[in-house]
N, C-alpha and C positions, 0 to 999 in steps of 0.2 A: 372645433372638434370634428374630426373626420368621421363620417358616417361609416359604420362597419359594413363590409360587404355581406351580401346575403349568403348564408351557409350553403354548402353544396347540397344538403338535404332539405333546404328550405323551399319556399314557394316559387312559382314560375317567375321569369324575369318581369320587372315592371315595364309598362308601356311597350309591349311587343309589337303593337300596330304602328308606332311612330316612324321607324326607319323605312318600312315599305311605303308609307304614305309620302315621305319626303322624296324617295326615289321616283315614285310615280309622278309627283308634281314637277320635279326637275326634268324628268324625261319628257313630259308633255310640254313644258316650257321651251326646252331646247329644240324639240322637233318642230314646234310651232314657229319659233324664231327662224329656223332653217327654211321652213316652207314659205314664209312670207317675205324672206329676204329677196332683194332685187337680183335678177340673174338666175342662172340654173343652180339647183341645189347641189351642194358638195356632198355627194353620197358617201364617199369614204370617211369624211369627217363625222357626218351624222351617224354612220355605222359604228365608228370607233367610240363615239360618245355614248351611243346606246349600249354597246358592248360593256363599257365601264359600269354602267348602272345595272346591267344584268349580272355582271360578276359580283357587284356589291350585294345584290339581293341573294345571289347564290351563297356568298360567304355567310350571310346572316342565317340562311336556311341550314347550312352545314353546322354552324355553331349551335343552333337550337337543337339539332338532332344529336350532336355529340355531347353537348353540355346543356341539358334543358333547364338546369337550375342556376348554376354559376360556373363561368369559365375559369379554370385555374390561371394563375398569374402568367406563366410563360406562354401558353397558347393565346391568352388575352392580349399580351404585348405583341405577339406576332400578327394577330388579326388587326390590331390597331395600326401597325405599320403598313399592312397590306391595304387597309381602308384609306389611309392617308395618301398612299401612292395612287390609288384609283380615284380619290377625290381630286388630286392634283391633275391627273390625266383628263378627267371629265371636265374640270374647269378650263384646262388648256384647249380642249376641243370645242368647248361651248362658246359660241359667239354672242349669246344673249346675256351672259352674266348671271343667269339664274342658278348656276351650279355652285355659287358661293353658299347657298343654303345647305349644301352637303356638310360644310364645316361645322354647322350647328350640332351635327351628330357626334362630333369628336368628344367634346366634354360630356355629352349625354351618356354615350357608351362607356367612357372612362369612369364616370361616377359610379356606375353599377359594377364595374370590374375592379377599380382601384380605390374608390372613395372620393370624398369631396375635395381634398387638397389636390389630388392629381387632376381632377376635373377642372378646378379653377386654374391650375397652372397651364393645362392644355388650352383652355379658353383664352387665357392671356397670350399664349404662344400663337394661337390662330389669328388673333387681332394683330399681333406683331408681324406674322407672315403677310397678311393682307396689306398692312401698312408698308412693309418692305417692298412688296410687289408694286404698289402704287409709286413708291419713291423711285424704284429702278426703271419702271416702264411707262409711267405716266408723268410727263414733264409738268411741273407746277400743278400737281394734282390738288394741292391745298387751295388753289384759286378756282377750282372747278366745283360748283355746287353739287352736281350729280355725283362726282366721285366722293366728296366729303359725306354726302347723304348715304351713299352705299356703305362707306366705312362705319358710320354711326349705326346704321341699321344692322350691319353685320355684328357690331359689338353688342347692340341691344338683343339681337337674336341669340348670341352666345350666353348672355346673362340670363335670358329667359329659359334657355335650355338647361343651364345649371340649376336654376330655381325649380323648373319643372321636375328635374331628376330628384332634387332634394325633397320636394313634396311627394313624389311617387314613392321614393324610398321610405320616407317617414310614414306614409299611409300604410305601406306594406309592413313595416316594422310594428306599427300599432296593431295591424290585423294579426300579426304573428303573436304579439303579446296577449291580445284578446283571446286568440285560440288557445294559447298556452294557459291563460287564466281559466278559461272554460274547462280545459282538460283537467287542470288542478281541482277545479270545483267539482267536476264529475268524480274524480278520485276521492276527494274529501267527502262527497256525499256517500259514496260507496263505503268508505271507512266509517263514517258516522253511522250508517245503517248497520254495519257489522258491530260497531261498538255498542249501539243501542240494543241490538239483539243480545250481545254479551252481557251488558249491564242488566237487561231484563232477566237473563238466565241467572246471573249472580245474585240479583235481588230475590229471585224465587228461592234459590238455594239458601240464601241468608235468612229469609223469612221462614223457610222450612226448618232450618236449624234453630231459629229463635222459638218457634212453636214447640219443637222437640224439647228444648230446654225448659220451656214453661210447663209442659205436661209432666216432664220428669221431676222437676223441682217442686211443682205445686201439687199436681194430682198424685204423683208418686208418693209424696210424704203422707197425704191423707189416706191413700189406698193401703199403704203399709200399716197405718194406725187402725184402719177398718179390719184388715186381715188379723192383726194381733188381738183386737177386741173380740172378733168373732171366734177365734180360737179359744180365747179365755172363756167366752160364754158357753162354748161347747164343752170345755173341760169342767166347768162348775155347774152345768145344767142339772146334774143329778145330785150333787152334794150341797150346793149353796145357791138357791134360786135367786136370792137378792144380788149376789155378786154377778150372776149370769145376766140378770135384767139390767144391772148397771153397765155391764160390758156392752150389751146390745144398744143401750141408750148412748153410750160413748161412741159406738160405731155409727149410729144414726147421726150423731152430731158431727162426726168426721165426714160423713157423706154430705151433710149440708154445707160444711165448709168447703168441700171439694166443688160443690155446685157454685158456691160463691167465687171460687178461683176461676171457674170456667166463665162465669158472667164477667168477672173483671178482665179476663183475657179478651172477651168479645168486645167490651167497651174500649179496651186499648186499641184493638184493630179498627174500631170505628171512630177513633180519635175522640172518645168520650171519657178520657181518663179523669178520675177524681184525685184530689190531693192525697198524697201518700205520706204517712207518718211511720217511720221505721220503729221508733220507740213504742208506739201503740201496737204496731204489728208484732213486734217481738214479745211484748207483754201478753198479747192475746195468744201467741204461739205457745209460750211457756204455760199460760193458764190452762190451755186446752190440751196439754200433753196428757194423753189418756192414761188411765191407771196402770200401775205396774212399773217396773224399772224401764229406763232410768229416771231418777228425779232430776229436774232441771232447775237451776237457779239463774237469775238474770241480774246483771249490774250494768248501769248506764252512766255515762259521764259526758258532759259537754252539751252543746246545742246543735241539733241537726239542721236548723234553718240555714239556708244558703247552699245546701247540697242539692244536686240534681236528683229528680225522681228516679232516673235510670240507675244512678249510683246506689241510692238507698234500696231500691228493689233488688239490685245485685247482692247487696249485703244480706237482705232478708232471705233470698234464695239460698245463699251460702249457709245461713243458719238452719234452714229447713234441711238442707242436704247433710249438714254435720249431725243434727239430731237424728235424722232417719238412719244414717250409717251407724251411729252409736247404738241404736235400738236393733237394727237388722243384722249387723255384722259383728259388732264389738262386744256384745253381752255386757255393756257398761251398766253400772249401778248409779252413777252420778255424772251429770253433765253440767259444766259451768259455762254459761253464755255471757259474754260481755261485749259492749259496744262503746267505743270512745270516739267522740267527735272533736277532732282537733281543728286548728286554724287552717291547716293546709290539706289534711287528709283524715278520713275516718277509718277506724280499724275495728274489725269484728273478730273475736276469738271464740272458738268452740273447742273446749277441752273435755275429754272424757277419761274415765279410769278403766276402760275396757282392755281387751287383750292386745290391741294394737296390731301391727303386722311388721314383718322383717323389712329392712331397708331395701332388699333386693326383690321384693314382691311386686313384680311389674303389673299383675292383674289389678291390685288395689290402686296402683298409681295411675293406671290408664283406663279406669272404669268410665262409663258414660257420664255419670254425675260429675266426677272431677273434671273430665274433659270439657263438658258443657260449662262448668264454672270457669275454667281457664279461658274458654272462648268468650264468655260474657264479660269477664274482667279485662281481657285484652282489648276489647272494643272500647272500654272506658279508660284505658291507660292504667288499670289497677294491677295488683299482684296477688298471687296465691302461694301460700307456703304451708307445707304439711310436715309436721315433725312427729315421727312415730317410731316405736321400737316394740319388738315382740314382748308382750306381757306388761308393758308400761304405759298403755294408753296412747291416745292420739290427740294432737293439738293442731287445729286448723286455724290459720291466720289469714284473713283477707283484708286488704286495704284498697281504698279508692281515693283519688284526688278530689279536692273540693271543686276545682275548675276542670273543664273538659280537657282530657289528655289525648295525645295522638293515638289513633287506632292502631298504628303500627307498633306501638310499644308492647312487647310480648308480656303476658302474664308469666310469672316465674314460680317454680315449685321446687322446694328443697325437701328431701326425705332424709331423716337422720335416725 
């Protein structure tokens, strides 16, 4: 598999120090060989040899300035041809043979510019060129140990150059992946922080709404009863002291039950919930409906065991809301309360004979009590249905599933 070239916006070139090092070693070796050679030094040859290496270093510098990340394919190809020409010229002017080390840079630079396949192909080509040169200009080179050793060392150097390029490119790609992963982790951390803040905010809003529903459905019911009984006591104070005293006692009892509701809510917030029985709670609710209209009857069917406490509590709150509305708004004389526990869902029905309300009465349809009931039932996957008509009473039907339903299932309301 060919290693992908470094993107133009990626990190700096791998091994930027290697080509200048090779040029310096080759220059030092060539000059040393020319200096210690017998006879006078051939200054023009040494000058041309040095000029080739200086030009090579200049090409590298220009390339790094023009393309600090990765050289595009066409300029990279032109630079490769120019380097090959300068390598050949330096090797031709060098009498020491050390210039053959320059060809190690051919596959190395090609790896970074064109990928692994091109680097391997050029490495093989370099070995072929050296072999062809020996064949053409060195008679019976294969019988000369020094020549064969030079050929083997050149091949080994080319292999090591490709391997070094692969390691450098792999290390650079790994660093790129690591930096990319770290950047993603930083982004994820930022997103998680934002999500955590959003969840905290939503949790606060949800808890605030839950408490608002609890206060409305629980305390609202009892405060309504207290207000009615106090009005009754005030009305009968001068004419029937016994009725007035009983109304005050009923108001006191409703206040005590309101305090019990508050304590129960506090225990719930402290995870100190006690087992909840809907049947018992409904019977107590009906039993303590304080004097005066409406009269409330209760019917139960089935077994509530197996239902979640949240579902049973939602039904109880719906019963409180239905009775409170019948007393406060409907002027009802009779309320029929029924609860049926089925195999798959429980259904609570609150029916009154009050004045009802028109089907287009948006105020009654969107009051806080009914809206809180819809929200509570939506979280449980339940349904709310209101059937009402002016002068013909109201029927409130609430159902909850036996098992947990998706919170996304909306509660439904139908007004007829």
